[in-house]
C-alpha positions in Angstrom: 0.1 0.1 0.1 1.4 3.1 -0.9 0.7 6.0 2.4 -1.4 8.4 2.1 1.7 11.4 1.7 3.2 9.6 -0.8 0.2 9.6 -2.8 0.1 13.3 -2.0 4.2 14.4 -2.7 3.0 12.2 -5.7 0.4 15.2 -6.6 2.6 17.4 -5.8 1.9 18.2 -1.9 5.2 18.1 0.4 3.1 17.4 4.2 5.4 19.5 6.7 6.8 18.2 10.4 4.2 18.9 13.1 2.7 17.1 16.5 0.6 13.8 16.8 -2.3 15.7 16.6 -1.8 17.8 14.2 -1.0 14.9 12.4 -3.9 13.4 13.1 -5.6 16.3 11.9 -4.2 16.4 8.8 -4.6 12.8 8.0 -8.4 13.4 7.9 -7.6 16.2 5.1 -5.5 14.1 3.7 -8.3 11.6 3.6 -10.7 14.0 2.0 -8.1 14.8 0.0 -7.2 11.5 -1.2 -11.0 10.4 -1.5 -11.6 13.1 -4.1 -8.6 12.1 -6.4 -9.7 8.5 -5.8 -7.7 6.6 -3.9 -9.0 4.5 -1.0 -8.0 5.3 2.1 -7.7 3.1 5.3 -7.0 4.4 8.8 -4.7 2.4 11.0 -5.4 2.2 14.7 -3.5 4.9 15.2 -5.1 7.2 13.0 -2.4 7.3 10.3 -4.2 7.4 7.5 -3.3 4.6 3.7 -3.9 4.9 0.7 -5.7 2.0 -1.1 -6.0 0.9 -4.9 -9.6 1.8 -5.7 -11.7 -0.9 -7.1 -13.7 1.6 -9.6 -15.7 -0.1 -12.6 -16.6 2.0 -15.2 -20.5 1.6 -16.3 -20.9 0.3 -19.6 -21.1 2.4 -22.4 -24.9 3.3 -23.6 -25.2 2.6 -27.0 -27.2 4.7 -30.2 -29.0 3.5 -32.3 -29.3 3.6 -36.2 -33.4 2.7 -37.8 -34.9 3.9 -40.5 -37.1 2.2 -42.9 -36.0 1.2 -46.6 -38.6 1.8 -49.4 -39.0 1.2 -53.3 -38.2 4.7 -54.8 -41.0 3.6 -57.4 -43.8 1.4 -55.8 -43.2 3.2 -52.1 -43.8 -0.4 -50.9 -41.5 -1.5 -47.7 -38.2 -3.8 -48.5 -37.4 -6.5 -46.5 -34.4 -8.4 -47.2 -32.2 -5.5 -47.4 -29.0 -5.4 -46.2 -27.9 -2.7 -44.1 -24.0 -1.8 -42.5 -22.9 0.7 -40.5 -19.0 1.8 -41.7 -16.9 4.2 -39.9 -15.7 6.6 -42.6 -12.7 5.6 -44.1 -13.4 1.9 -42.4 -13.7 -1.1 -45.0 -14.7 -2.8 -42.2 -18.5 -3.3 -40.6 -19.3 -2.1 -37.6 -22.7 -3.7 -37.5 -25.2 -5.1 -40.1 -28.2 -6.5 -40.3 -31.3 -6.9 -42.7 -34.6 -5.2 -42.9 -38.0 -7.1 -41.6 -41.2 -7.1 -44.0 -42.5 -4.1 -42.9 -39.2 -2.8 -44.1 -37.6 -1.5 -40.5 -34.1 -2.1 -39.8 -31.9 -1.0 -36.6 -28.2 -1.1 -35.8 -27.1 -0.8 -32.1 -23.7 0.9 -32.7 -21.2 3.0 -30.0 -21.5 7.1 -29.8 -19.3 7.8 -33.0 -19.7 9.0 -36.9 -21.0 6.0 -39.5 -21.5 5.9 -43.1 -25.0 3.8 -43.9 -24.8 1.5 -46.7 -27.5 -0.6 -48.1 -27.4 -3.6 -50.5 -30.5 -6.1 -52.0 -30.3 -8.2 -55.3 -32.1 -6.6 -57.9 -31.5 -2.9 -56.8 -29.0 -0.4 -56.6 -26.5 -0.1 -54.1 -26.9 2.6 -51.8 -25.2 5.0 -49.2 -27.2 7.0 -47.0 -27.2 10.4 -47.8 -26.2 9.9 -51.5 -27.7 9.5 -55.0 -27.6 5.8 -56.7 -24.6 6.7 -59.4 -22.8 8.8 -56.4 -20.1 6.8 -54.7 -19.5 6.0 -50.7 -17.2 9.2 -50.3 -20.8 11.8 -50.9 -23.1 9.6 -48.0 -23.5 11.6 -45.7 -22.4 10.7 -42.0 -24.3 10.5 -39.3 -23.1 11.2 -35.6 -24.7 8.5 -33.1 -24.7 10.1 -29.4 -24.9 7.4 -27.2 -28.7 6.3 -25.6 -30.2 8.7 -28.6 -32.0 7.2 -31.8 -30.7 8.0 -34.9 -33.1 7.9 -38.4 -31.5 7.2 -41.6 -34.5 5.7 -44.1 -34.0 5.2 -47.8 -35.5 4.5 -50.5 -34.0 2.0 -53.2 -34.1 2.2 -57.3 -35.1 -1.4 -59.0 -32.8 -1.8 -61.5 -34.2 -2.4 -64.6 -32.4 -3.6 -67.8 -33.1 -3.2 -71.8 -33.8 -6.9 -73.3 -33.4 -7.7 -76.6 -36.3 -10.5 -77.3 -36.6 -13.3 -80.6 -37.3 -17.0 -81.8 -34.3 -18.4 -83.0 -35.1 -21.3 -85.8 -32.4 -24.1 -86.2 -32.5 -26.3 -89.6 -31.3 -29.4 -90.5 -29.4 -29.8 -94.0 -32.7 -30.0 -95.9 -34.4 -27.3 -93.8 -36.5 -29.5 -91.2 -36.6 -28.5 -87.7 -33.1 -29.6 -85.6 -32.7 -32.5 -83.6 -34.2 -32.1 -80.4 -32.0 -30.6 -78.4 -30.2 -28.3 -80.7 -29.4 -24.9 -78.5 -29.3 -21.3 -80.1 -26.4 -19.4 -78.0 -27.7 -15.6 -78.4 -24.9 -12.7 -77.6 -25.2 -9.1 -77.5 -22.0 -7.0 -78.5 -22.0 -3.6 -77.2 -20.4 -1.7 -79.5 -18.0 1.7 -78.9 -18.3 3.6 -81.0 -20.1 3.7 -84.6 -17.5 1.9 -86.3 -18.7 -1.9 -86.1 -15.1 -3.4 -85.1 -15.6 -1.9 -81.6 -19.1 -4.3 -81.2 -17.0 -6.4 -79.2 -18.4 -5.7 -75.6 -20.1 -8.9 -74.9 -22.6 -6.9 -72.5 -25.7 -10.2 -73.0 -26.3 -13.7 -73.1 -28.8 -16.2 -73.1 -29.5 -19.9 -74.8 -32.8 -20.2 -76.6 -35.8 -22.3 -75.2 -37.3 -25.7 -76.7 -39.7 -23.6 -79.3 -36.8 -21.3 -80.3 -37.7 -18.4 -78.1 -35.3 -16.3 -76.2 -35.1 -12.7 -74.0 -32.1 -11.9 -73.5 -31.0 -9.3 -70.4 -28.8 -6.1 -71.7 -26.4 -5.4 -69.5 -26.6 -1.5 -70.2 -27.8 0.8 -72.4 -26.2 1.8 -75.8 -25.9 0.2 -79.5 -25.6 -3.6 -79.8 -24.9 -6.3 -82.3 -26.6 -9.4 -81.7 -25.2 -13.0 -83.1 -26.4 -16.3 -82.8 -24.8 -19.5 -83.1 -25.9 -23.3 -82.5 -24.7 -26.3 -81.0 -26.5 -30.0 -80.6 -24.8 -31.4 -77.4 -22.9 -34.7 -78.1 -23.4 -34.3 -81.7 -20.5 -32.8 -84.0 -23.0 -31.1 -86.2 -21.6 -27.4 -87.0 -24.0 -24.4 -87.9 -23.1 -21.3 -89.5 -22.9 -18.2 -87.1 -25.7 -15.4 -88.1 -25.7 -11.6 -87.3 -29.2 -9.5 -87.1 -30.4 -9.4 -89.9 -30.0 -12.0 -91.6 -26.2 -11.0 -92.1 -23.1 -13.2 -92.5 -20.9 -11.2 -90.0 -20.6 -8.8 -87.4 -19.7 -5.7 -90.2 -22.7 -6.7 -92.1 -25.0 -6.3 -89.2 -28.1 -4.2 -87.8 -27.3 -2.6 -85.1 -29.8 -2.0 -82.4 -30.4 1.0 -79.6 -31.5 0.5 -76.0 -32.7 2.7 -74.1 -33.5 2.7 -70.5 -36.0 -0.4 -69.9 -36.6 -1.0 -73.7 -37.2 -4.1 -74.8 -36.4 -4.5 -78.4 -38.7 -7.2 -79.9 -38.5 -9.2 -82.6 -34.9 -10.0 -82.7 -34.6 -13.7 -85.1 -32.3 -15.7 -86.3 -32.0 -18.6 -88.5 -29.3 -21.2 -88.3 -27.9 -23.2 -90.7 -25.3 -26.0 -90.6 -22.6 -25.5 -92.8 -23.5 -28.5 -95.0 -27.1 -26.9 -95.2 -28.1 -27.7 -99.1 -28.8 -25.4 -101.9 -32.5 -25.2 -103.2 -33.6 -28.6 -105.6 -36.9 -27.3 -106.5 -37.0 -23.9 -108.3 -40.7 -23.9 -107.4 -40.3 -24.7 -103.2 -38.4 -21.9 -102.1 -37.3 -21.9 -98.4 -40.1 -20.2 -97.4 -42.6 -23.2 -98.2 -44.0 -24.9 -95.7 -43.0 -28.3 -96.9 -39.5 -27.0 -98.2 -37.9 -29.1 -95.3 -39.4 -32.3 -96.4 -39.2 -31.6 -100.2 -35.6 -30.6 -100.4 -35.2 -34.5 -98.1 -37.2 -35.8 -101.7 -35.2 -34.3 -104.2 -31.9 -34.9 -101.9 -32.1 -38.7 -101.2 -33.9 -39.4 -104.7 -37.1 -40.0 -103.9 -38.2 -37.7 -106.5 -36.6 -36.5 -109.8 -39.3 -33.8 -110.6 -40.2 -32.3 -113.8 -38.2 -30.7 -116.1 -38.4 -26.3 -115.0 -37.2 -23.7 -117.1 -33.7 -23.0 -118.2 -32.6 -26.6 -117.2 -33.8 -26.3 -113.9 -36.5 -29.4 -111.9 -39.7 -28.5 -110.7 -41.5 -30.1 -108.1 -45.2 -29.7 -108.4 -46.7 -29.2 -104.8 -49.9 -28.8 -104.9 -50.6 -31.1 -108.0 -52.1 -34.5 -106.5 -50.0 -37.8 -105.8 -50.8 -40.2 -108.5 -50.9 -43.8 -107.6 -47.8 -44.0 -109.8 -45.9 -41.7 -108.5 -46.7 -43.4 -104.7 -45.4 -46.8 -106.5 -42.1 -44.8 -107.6 -41.8 -43.1 -103.8 -42.3 -46.2 -102.0 -40.4 -48.1 -103.8 -37.0 -45.7 -103.7 -37.8 -45.4 -100.4 -37.3 -49.2 -99.7 -34.0 -49.0 -101.2 -34.1 -52.5 -102.6 -33.4 -53.8 -106.2 -36.7 -55.5 -107.5 -36.2 -57.9 -111.0 -40.4 -57.8 -111.6 -42.2 -60.5 -113.2 -42.3 -61.1 -117.3 -45.8 -60.8 -117.6 -47.3 -57.9 -115.7 -50.3 -58.4 -112.8 -52.1 -55.2 -113.9 -54.0 -54.5 -117.6 -53.1 -51.3 -117.4 -49.3 -51.2 -116.6 -47.2 -52.6 -118.5 -43.9 -53.9 -119.1 -43.1 -50.8 -121.2 -44.0 -48.7 -118.5 -41.6 -46.6 -116.6 -42.9 -47.4 -113.1 -43.7 -50.8 -114.3 -40.7 -52.2 -111.6 -42.2 -50.5 -109.0 -45.8 -51.1 -109.4 -44.8 -54.5 -109.5 -42.8 -54.5 -106.4 -45.9 -53.3 -104.1 -48.0 -55.9 -105.9 -44.7 -58.4 -104.7 -45.0 -57.0 -101.0 -48.1 -56.5 -100.7 -48.4 -52.9 -100.1 -51.4 -52.9 -103.2 -53.5 -55.3 -104.5 -55.4 -53.3 -107.2 -58.6 -53.0 -108.4 -61.5 -55.5 -108.9 -61.3 -55.2 -112.1 -57.6 -56.6 -112.2 -56.6 -52.8 -113.4 -54.4 -50.3 -110.2 -55.2 -47.3 -112.3 -51.8 -46.1 -112.1 -52.7 -42.2 -113.1 -55.5 -42.1 -110.5 -54.9 -40.1 -107.7 -54.1 -41.2 -103.7 -56.6 -40.4 -101.4 -55.7 -40.3 -97.9 -56.7 -43.4 -96.4 -55.3 -45.7 -99.7 -52.4 -43.6 -98.8 -52.5 -44.8 -95.1 -53.0 -48.2 -95.9 -49.1 -47.9 -98.3 -47.4 -46.8 -95.5 -49.1 -49.1 -93.1 -47.9 -52.8 -95.2 -44.9 -50.6 -95.9 -44.2 -50.6 -92.3 -45.2 -54.3 -92.0 -47.7 -52.8 -89.0 -50.5 -55.1 -87.6 -53.9 -53.4 -87.3 -56.0 -56.1 -86.3 -56.9 -54.6 -82.9 -56.6 -51.3 -84.4 -58.8 -49.6 -80.8 -61.5 -46.9 -81.0 -62.1 -44.4 -83.7 -59.6 -42.1 -83.9 -61.2 -39.4 -86.6 -64.9 -38.4 -86.3 -64.8 -39.0 -90.0 -63.3 -42.7 -90.1 -65.9 -45.3 -88.1 -65.2 -48.8 -87.7 -66.8 -49.5 -90.5 -64.4 -47.8 -93.0 -62.2 -50.8 -94.8 -59.1 -48.3 -94.2 -60.2 -48.1 -90.7 -57.3 -49.4 -88.9 -54.4 -48.3 -91.2 -55.7 -44.8 -90.4 -56.0 -44.9 -86.5 -52.4 -46.0 -87.4 -51.6 -42.9 -89.1 -52.8 -41.3 -86.0 -51.4 -43.1 -83.0 -48.1 -43.3 -84.7 -47.7 -39.4 -85.0 -47.6 -39.9 -89.2 -51.0 -37.3 -88.9 -53.4 -35.1 -86.5 -56.1 -35.1 -89.1 -57.7 -31.5 -88.8 -58.4 -29.5 -86.4 -61.9 -30.2 -85.5 -60.9 -33.6 -84.9 -61.7 -35.5 -88.9 -59.4 -36.9 -91.5 -60.8 -36.2 -94.2 -60.3 -39.9 -95.7 -61.5 -40.0 -99.2 -59.1 -36.1 -100.2 -56.7 -36.7 -102.4 -52.8 -36.4 -100.9 -50.9 -33.7 -102.9 -47.0 -34.2 -103.3 -45.8 -32.2 -101.0 -48.1 -33.3 -97.9 -46.4 -36.9 -99.2 -43.4 -35.5 -98.7 -44.2 -34.9 -95.0 -45.2 -38.0 -94.4 -42.9 -39.7 -96.0 -40.1 -37.5 -94.1 -42.0 -38.1 -90.9 -42.0 -42.1 -91.0 -38.2 -41.7 -92.4 -38.0 -40.2 -89.1 -39.2 -42.9 -86.5 -37.8 -45.4 -88.3 -34.3 -43.6 -87.3 -33.2 -43.0 -90.8 -33.8 -39.5 -91.9 -31.1 -39.4 -94.7 -32.7 -42.2 -96.6 -34.4 -45.8 -95.9 -36.5 -47.6 -93.9 
């Protein structure tokens, strides 16, 4: 223990020599002084005073509170789940943090000091209290928090609204038919840094097409863009020629798109073709034709030679009816077999000299046709939809002995072609008409026949040729 005199000497006061009584009186004074300076005093039995270390515990400092409500800047609705953080000015680590409640309210308990408050929520611009949306922390308000008091800091957050580009991408096989299922288009939006097309090289948005070919791409910012389409099929080696909007082969030839705030540009469509995409075969069937793909397939595989066209071209004549002799030729070529016909004709109206003789005799030998009751084949007659169903069913050797319930309202079980027409529906080769009918006596056009054969080939698993 230190004596009181030593404490007082430490404080700069030197006590003089005096009598015991005077000393006792001085001790009392010293005690009073010692108490004032925060030293505990112990009186000895003789009355001498001794100083002991003070057992002084400082009271815990009362915190201050920062509270407020966070809202959406447009709707004014409260925002839940906003991360609110308090920072000491110039310090990167947080002092305190919390989340806003369902009513948008938050509350932070902090020591009395100066703070800057940050607000963060996914889908909203990062904000600092007192600073604008585009301003940085340096512009944020510094809050002076006082112990035991509440400081209010309400904040409205601005939702991030991006510009969008939407459209669809057709992905084709080499004939112009839809590409195999699972083929995906990559869509990339390149922002232009200047008017020079070469400057359009900053990727500012990317997405992939959905199964139906549609897409919605979120651009990262406003500006001028050029959009590129590329395609791929997982697990396959098919290569596709890239395309730029609008039907351009390169970035330099592409059409620019200007996107403003919150703007959605629709109709940014593309078409992807494989590198082995075929040129148009028949002059009267352009790429825009509804049956272009199946007809291209017919021409490329040799299933149809078409008709001579002007200037050495070939015509397919898609809208005319399929004749029974042409049907025989289609199916015979499709089978891929080599057949030697009999020397004696099976049908009185198809002589051995007919160019369709081998194909028609093959049809007879395979049981695909029995001809007419009078012994004729009717080679120039048009093929009806019900007869076509029978030809395809027999070609595929389908068992239609248990056809099930009627699939079309105009083909009852009493129809002699009932089983084959039902098979056309259940196999997916024909969906019929929107009203649930099949039109069994309607003639089949050459374009429709191309589609039926192509679908049949897809189901057989050999879209490039034979069964």
